[in-house]
N, C-alpha and C positions, 0 to 999 in steps of 0.2 A: 446177258447177251444183248438185250434190248432189240429183239426182233420186231420189225415193223412191216406189216403186210398190206399190200394194195390189192383189193378185190375189184377186178375190172381194169387191170393194168394196161389193157390195150386200147382204152378209150382216149378221148381228147385230153384229159388232164393227167392220165396215168403216168406217162413217161416223164413229163415235167415234174410231177410230184416225186417220182423216184429220184430225180436229180436233186431236188431240194432236200430230200431226207438224208442225203449224204452228210449234211451239216450236223445231223443229230445222231446218226448210227451208221455202223459199217455192215449191219445185218438187215437186208431188205429182201422180202419175198414178193415176187410178182406173180399174180394169179390171173389167168384168163384162159380162153380156149387155145390160144397160140401165143404165149408170152415170149418176149424177146428182151435180152439183157439191155439195160440202160447203163448200169454201172458194172464194172468187171466182176465184182463179188456178188452180184444179185443171184438169189436162189429163184429158180423158175418152177412153177407148178402149173401144168396144163390140165385144167378140168373145166367142165361145164357146171358152173355154180348153181344152176337151176335144178340140177339133179339131186335127189336125196343123198345125204351124207357127205356131199362134196364141201359144203361150207365148214363142217366140223374138221375135215381134213385140212382145209386151207387155213383155218384159224389156229389150229393146234400149235402151241409154243409161242404165240405172238403176244407181245406186250401191248402194241397198238395196232388196230385194224382200221383201214380206210376203205369204206364202201363207196366206190365211185363208179360202179358199173352202170352202163347205159343200155337199157333194153330197147328193142325196136319201138318206134314211135307209133304205137297202136294201143288204144284203150283196152281192147279185148285181151291183148297179150299182157299188158300191165296188170290187168285184173287177175289173169290166170297165173302169172309168175311172181309179181312183186310181193304180195303178202306172204306167200310160202317161203320165198327167198329171205325176206327180212326176218321171219320167225326163226329160220334155221341159223342165220347169222347171229341174231341176238342170243339164242340158246347156246351157240358155240362160244360166244364171248363170255357169257356167264360161266359156262363149264370150265373154260380155260383161263378165267380171270383176266381177260383181255379188254382193253379200253376200245371203244368204238367211236369212229368219226364218220358221220354220214354226210355226203355231199348232196344237198337238196336244192330244189328250185322254188319259185314263188307261186306255184299253181294253187296252193292251199289257201291263199289269202282271199278274203272277201273282195268282190270286184270294186267296191267303194274305196278300198284301201290302195288300189293300184297307183293313184296319183302321188302317194307318198307312203312307201312301205318301210316299216321298221320291224324289229324283232317282236314287238308287242302288238302288231297290227291284228285286226280281227281275223280269226280263222273261220271262214264260212265259204268254201269254194262253190262256185255256181255250176261247175261241170264235173263229169265223171273222173277225168284225169286228176283234177284237184282233190276230189274225195279220196282217191287212192293214195295220193301223197299225204293227205291229212291223216289217214289211217296208219301209214307207215311211221310217221312222226309220233303218233299216239302210242304205238307199240314200243318205240324206243323210250319215250318219256315215262310210260308205265313201268318199264324195267328200271329206270332211274329212281322213280318214286318208291319202288319196292326195296331199294337199297342193294339190289343184286347186280346192277349194271352201272358202269361209269361210261358215259357217252356224251357226245356233243353233236349239234347240228350245225354244219357249215353251209349256209345258204347263199346262192349266187343269183345275180340277174342273168339275162341272156349272155352267152359267151361270145367273144370274138378274139382274134389274134392270128399270128402267122401260122399257116399250115393247118388250121383247125377246120375239120369237116363237121357237118351238122350244126354249123353256126348260121343262123338266119341271115345276119348282116353280111357274112362272108359269101353265102350262096347266092342271094338274090340282089345284092348290091355290088360287092367287090368283084366276084367272078363274072358277072354280066358286064360290068364296065371293062374288065380285062379283055373280054371278047369283042368290045366295041358295041355292045348292046345297051339299050336303055335299062337302067336299074328300075326295079319296082318295089313297092311297099304296100302293106295291107292297110286299107281304110283311111288313115290319116297321117301323112308324112310331115305335117306341121306340128304334131304332138311331140313332146319331149319323150325320150326313151333311153333308159340306162342300159349300158353294156359293161360286163366285167371282163377285163383283160385276162386271158387264161394264165399266162405266166404269173400274174399277181395272185390269182386264185390258188395256184399250186403252192407258191411261196407262203401264202397266208394259211393254207390248210396244213402244211407241214409245221408251221409255227404253232397253230392251235393244238395240234396233236401232241406237241412236246411242251405244252404249258399246263401244269397241273391244275391251276385254278380256272382254266378255260372250260373244264368239263362240267357236265350237267347243266349246260346252258345252250342257248341258240345264238349264233353269230351270223351277221351279214358280212360276207367277204368284201374286202376293200375294193371300192369302185369310185371312179372319179365323180366328185360331188358337183362338178360343173356340168350338169346334165344338159345335153343338146337335143334339138329336134332332129328328126331323121333328115330333113333337108340340110341342116347344118353339118351333119355327119357326112352326107353325100358330097357336100361342097369340099370337105377336107379330103375325101377320097379323090375327088376330081382334080384338086390342086396337085396331089401327090402323083397322079396318073396322067396328068395333062389331058384330061377328058372334060366333057361338058357336064356341068352339074345339074342335070335334069332328072326327074323321077316320075314314073307312072304310078298313080294311086289306084289300087284295085278295090273297088267298092264291094260291099258284102254280097250283093247279088251276083257279081262276077266270080267272087271267091266260091260261092256255093255251086255255080255252074262248073267251074274248074275242078271242084271237088268230085264231080261225077266221073272224071277221067283220071284223077290223081289221088291215090289213097292217102298220101301225106297231106295234101291240101284239104282233103275231106276231114282229116284229123284236126286241122287247124281251125275249122269253123267254130268249134265250141270255145276256142281261146280268143275269139275275135274281140272280146271286151278288153284285152290287153293291148289292142292296137288302135282303138277308136278314141283314146284319151291319153293324157300324160301318164307315163310309167316311170316313176322316180324311185330308185332303190337307195335307201339311206344306210350307209355303213359307218355312221359316226360312232357307234358303240365300239367297234373294232378300232377305229382310229384314235379314240381317246385312251384305249387300253394299251395299244402297242405303238412303238416308234416305227412307222412303216411308210415308205415312200410309194404312193400310189401312182400308177402310170396315167398320164393325161390322155385324152382322146387323140390329140394331135400326135403324141409320141406313139401311142398304140397303133394308130392307123398307119403311120409311117413304117413301123416295123412289120405290119401286116402286108403292106404293098412291097416293101423292100427287105424281105427276110435275110437275103444273102449279104446285105450291107450291114446288118445288125446282128453280129454273131455273139456278142456278149451282152447279157442283160443282168445287171447288178451282180456280176461275178459268175453267172451261170450261162452256159451255151444254149441258145435256142436251136432246137432241132425241128425237123418236120414232124408234127404230131398228128398226122393223118390217122383217123380212127380205124382200128382193126376190130374184128368181131370180139366183143367182150366175153 
């Protein structure tokens, strides 16, 4: 039957991943609190995966499970929910002999690795969020080493793309420019910063999940290797939007002050080391293994600004992927 299940199907990548999986299977299960069909034959399962027993119900019968859920951006909530959720998903995958694909971020890397991150970069996170992500990956790889679990880590840089919510560049650059406001960035807009185009991430994640020899490894998802500075990225947005390419840099003291009034910005403070230096995400391992056309920043930004003019993306329709509650 080759049932492939997406846990967190209402998130930024979930609907695009569901479309990509059509190339590999006609049996797709979408799991979230309020799932909506992407393909006509999709099976929907409405559950809160953080509740006991729900992961087992969601995973049952699956050949491949994609864990792409996005919890609220809160260290306390991550600490309370992520380890328990991961334990339940791993146990369910082992019980039902399902392969696991986990969509990860770069928070677990040592801050000295941020200027050039690879799959073998040092794991030594300086903050609590990174420690939580480190522990989640350790749980998965412990299962792999035990021989009981087949799994892979699909790791991404910061997201961007058409209709994507909870993308930093979309929120504080593109949307502000669309309103005629000055875009801003944290600490150092002259530093290089990698961004992964979400349609590329979805296509690559589906490919990894359906490639036998990709399992039991860590993969960086394909990202344009021509890493630009934030100023250069803003210049591309400005050209596409016929706006002025200026940016306001928020220094750390102002970020801390803003954090007194904004819970999200308060959570950003411990991640400030990712914005005061170059942040280069190296996906050459993936590109050497697979024949994959990665989207350039110029192409991706054009599609972000003009989604209605770009309905076809390598054979797949781009839809609005606004985040629902996972």
